[in-house]
MARGU-398579 format. One record per residue (C-alpha): residue in one letter; residue number from 1; x, y, z. Coordinates in Angstrom, 2 decimals, padded with zeros to 5 digits, always signed. Each point is the difference from the previous one (the first is absolute). Layout:
<recs>
  residuo  num        u        v        w
        a  NUM        X        Y        Z
...
</recs>
This chain:
<recs>
  residuo  num        u        v        w
        m    1  -009.08  +055.57  +058.34
        f    2  +002.66  +002.08  +001.73
        k    3  +002.90  -001.61  +001.80
        r    4  +001.49  +001.87  +002.92
        r    5  +003.76  +000.27  +000.06
        s    6  +001.94  -001.22  +002.99
        e    7  +002.34  +002.31  +001.89
        i    8  +002.93  -001.92  -001.45
        e    9  -001.28  +000.60  -003.54
        i   10  -000.39  +003.73  +000.69
        i   11  +003.47  +000.26  +001.54
        g   12  +001.47  -001.90  -002.95
        e   13  -001.69  +002.37  -002.42
        i   14  +001.28  +003.09  +001.84
        l   15  +003.53  -001.42  +000.07
        d   16  -000.14  -000.82  -003.69
        l   17  -001.27  +003.47  -000.91
        s   18  +002.72  +001.61  +002.16
        k   19  +002.96  -001.96  -001.35
        e   20  +001.07  +002.84  -002.30
        g   21  -001.48  +002.71  +002.21
        a   22  -003.57  +001.24  -000.15
        k   23  -002.01  +002.96  +001.23
        k   24  -002.79  -000.65  +002.46
        t   25  -002.64  +000.84  -002.62
        e   26  +001.51  -002.49  -002.46
        i   27  -000.15  -002.75  +002.60
        l   28  -003.51  +001.07  +001.01
        y   29  -001.48  -000.20  -003.49
        q   30  +001.92  -003.04  -001.25
        s   31  -000.75  -002.04  +003.12
        n   32  -003.67  +001.06  +000.02
        m   33  -000.35  +000.75  +003.70
        s   34  -001.24  +002.89  +002.07
        f   35  +002.27  +002.73  +001.34
        s   36  -000.49  -001.16  +003.59
        q   37  +000.86  -003.59  -000.93
        l   38  +003.15  +001.15  -001.77
        q   39  +000.99  +002.15  +002.99
        h   40  -000.41  -003.02  +002.27
        y   41  +002.18  -002.27  -002.17
        l   42  +002.67  +002.62  -000.72
        s   43  +000.31  +000.84  +003.70
        f   44  +000.47  -003.68  +000.81
        l   45  +002.52  -000.55  -002.82
        l   46  +001.97  +003.14  +000.93
        e   47  +000.09  -000.99  +003.67
        k   48  +001.37  -003.45  -000.90
        n   49  +002.59  +001.49  -002.44
        i   50  -001.54  -001.92  -002.89
        v   51  -000.64  +003.21  -001.95
        e   52  +001.82  +003.30  +000.29
        e   53  -001.22  +003.53  -000.69
        n   54  +002.26  +002.25  -002.08
        n   55  -000.42  +003.71  -000.74
        i   56  +000.64  +000.90  -003.63
        v   57  +000.35  +003.47  -001.52
        n   58  -000.93  +000.25  -003.67
        d   59  +001.41  +002.41  -002.60
        n   60  -002.60  +002.62  +000.93
        g   61  +001.15  +000.01  +003.62
        r   62  -003.12  -001.75  +001.26
        s   63  +000.54  -002.75  +002.53
        f   64  -002.01  -003.18  +000.41
        k   65  +000.33  -003.31  +001.78
        i   66  +000.55  -003.35  -001.61
        y   67  -000.17  -003.39  +001.65
        v   68  +002.68  -002.55  -000.80
        t   69  +000.15  -003.66  +000.92
        t   70  +003.08  -000.68  +002.16
        e   71  +002.24  -003.06  -000.26
        k   72  -001.97  -001.51  +002.88
        g   73  -003.19  +000.74  -001.97
        n   74  +001.40  -001.57  -003.16
        n   75  +000.79  -003.15  +001.97
        l   76  -003.54  -000.04  +001.38
        l   77  -001.47  +000.51  -003.48
        e   78  +002.05  -002.92  -001.30
        e   79  -001.30  -002.18  +002.84
        i   80  -003.60  +001.08  -000.69
        n   81  +000.41  -000.84  -003.69
        n   82  +001.52  -003.39  +000.91
        l   83  -002.93  -000.68  +002.29
        y   84  -002.50  +000.58  -002.81
        t   85  +001.76  -002.50  -002.26
        y   86  -001.17  -002.74  +002.37
        f   87  -003.63  +000.87  -000.71
        e   88  +000.14  +000.18  -003.80
</recs>
């Protein structure tokens, strides 16, 4: 039987994946959600300054965006993780 994830679980997963910086596709595949779902959550997290978007240029001169959890986001992730310890 499948268990649906709560919004808090999804946000926690995105924040955890973005701690060291991650491309949108990395977050998409590792969090197992649709592109439109990811767009929704990233827009919300960017608006609230929980995640930030950085442009990176690689050695070949190609640029891409990575998403990084901010200090505010790290604090939220810590609180989410603390919350789950109550239910273990």
